[in-house]
N, C-alpha and C positions, 0 to 999 in steps of 0.2 A: 681367388678369394681376396676380399678386401682387407688390407692391413690397417689397423688403427694406430698409426704412428702418432707421436706427440703433436705434430703439425695438423694431422687430420682431426685429432680429437679437439684441438683448439678451434679449428674451422667449424666443426659440428656445433660446438658450444656457442660460437659467434652467431651461427645461423639460428640456433634456438633462441638466443637472446633477442635477435632482430625480429623474429616472428612474435615473441612475447611483447616487444615494444610496439609493434604494429597493432596487435590486438588491443592493448590497453589504451592506445591512442585514439582508437576509433569507436570504442564502446564505453558508455558510462551510464550511471543511474542517478536520477534526480533524488533530492531529499524528500521524505514524506511531508505532505502539507495538506491543510484543510483547503477546500475550494469554497470561496466566498464571493458574494457581491457586496460592494460598498457604495456609500454615497459620495458626494463630491468632497466631503471632508475626510474621507478615508475610514469612516465608521462602518462596521459590519452591519449589513442589512439582513443577510441571509447566509446560512451555511448549507451548501447543497451536496457536499460529499468530501472526499479526500483522494489524493493520488499517491502513487509510488510507495505503498505500504508493503514492507517485507514480511511475509508470512510463510513459515516452513520452507524457506529457500526460494520462494517465488514472489514476484511483485504483483500487487493488486491495486486497482482503483475501485472506488465505491461511490455510489450515488444514493441519495435519500429520496424515497418516493412513498406517496400514499397509494394504497390499493390492496388487492388480495394477493396471496401467495401464487395462485394460479395465473393471475395476470402478469405479475412482476417477475416470476421465475419460470418461464415456459420450458426451459431446459433443466429445471431442477436447481437445487442449492449449489452454491459454489464450493461448499465444504462438506466433506463426507462424514465427519465425526465432530464430537463435542470439543476435542482438543484444538482442532484447527479453528473452529468457530470462536472459541474462547480467546485464542491468540488474536483473531481479527478484532473482537470487541475490546480487548486490552490495548491493542495498537491505537484504536480510536480514542480510548480513554487517555492514553499518553499525549495524543495530539490536542485533545481538549484541555488537559492540564497545562500543557505548554502554552496554550493560547491565553490562559489566565482568567481573571475574573470577568473580562469582557464577554466571554462565552459561558463560563461556568455559572455566572449570576443571571444568565438570560437563556434558559433552555429553549424559549420560544423563537430564538434566532435560527434554530435548526429547522430546515424545511420539513413540513408535515406536523410540527408541534406548534399548536396555536397558543397565543397569549392567554394567561389566566389573570383574572381580576385581582385575586388576593395572593395566592401562592403560585409559583410556576414549577412544574416538574414535567419530565418527559422521558421517553424510552426509545432507544434505537435498537431495533430487533434484527438479529442475524440468524435466520433459520439454518439448519444443517441436516445432513443425512437424507436418506430416502423417505419420502412421505409414506407413513404407514397408516392406513385407515383414514380417519377424518381429523387427525390432530398433527400439530407441528412440534418438533423439538427445536429449541433455539437457545442462543445466549443473548444477553441484553446489556446495553450500556444505559445505566440509570442516571439521568440528570435531575438534580433536585435543587430547588431554591425555596427556602422557607422565610417568611417575613422576619426581618431583623437578624438574619444569619447569612453568612457567606455561602455561596453555592458549593456543592460537592457532587462528586460522581463516583460510581462504583460499577463493577461488572458482576453479573450473576448468570446462572443457568436455569433452564426449565427443569422440572422434575416430573416423574410419572403422574403425579396428581395435579400438576400445573402445566398444561400444554395448551397451545392455541388451536382453536377450531380451524380446519382447513379453509373455511370461508371467511375468516376474520379479515375485516376491511379497516385498515388504519385511517382511511378517509372518513370513517364514521367515529373516530376516536381522536379527539384533539391532542391527546397526550402521547401518541406513539407514531412512529414512522418505520418503514422497512429500510434496511441497508442492502442494496443490491450490488454485489461484488462481481468484478470481472478482471481477467488477467491484464496486467499493464505491459506495454511494449518498451523495449530498450530505446534509449535516445542516442542517436549518432552524434558524436562530438567532433569538432574541428580540432586537430592537434595543435598544441601551443608551439611557438617558435623553437623552444628548447627541445621539444619532442622531435621536430623536424631535424634539428641538428644532431640529435642522438641517432636517429635513423640513418642520416647521411654518413656519419662516422662509422656506423655499423656496416653499411654497404661498402664503404671504402676499405674497411678492414678485411671483409670477406674477399673482395676483389684482389687486394694485395697478397693475401695468403694463398689464394688460388694461383696467382702469377708465379710466386716463389716456388710453389709446389711443382708447377709445370717446368720451371727452369732447372729444377734439381735433377 
């Protein structure tokens, strides 16, 4: 039977701390951000999606595309219910708000939303759930700019009386685009010098305690 002496307990704790430091040193997550193309002056030409958005404990990337639900979502919606879809649209809203007037005053910068001559407005649509019959449930990020006012944005959900036809094609609608979500992958990070030093001290400590234990 293994006896948990004070030395053994300290050794176990050191090993656990070392394992934790190794894990935190090799795995990290990037901050969420819009994916854009810019001109030589750094001005945004187009917003094509976003990356590393945390939704319900999982990270997602999203791309904006014109098309039909059937073409863009061959495996079905990324989100099974309204709550998850709302969180996704609200996360996009936060990114657009953080980008400020450069994007809020120009919904037409978002891929799939075409310029308007007088007013500009647009919708980024995130379908959810299993498709039932011929209509889609969805949440939507509404981008609006009215002449003489600052841009504003909001999130809303579909209702039983307001659903999209399964064949709705955003390519035929200048004011809307679909958000196609997919799981994001973790990014491996190179440990900083201080992390290497901490791991080295941990290894030396474990080795030293093991040696003393064997000599006892």
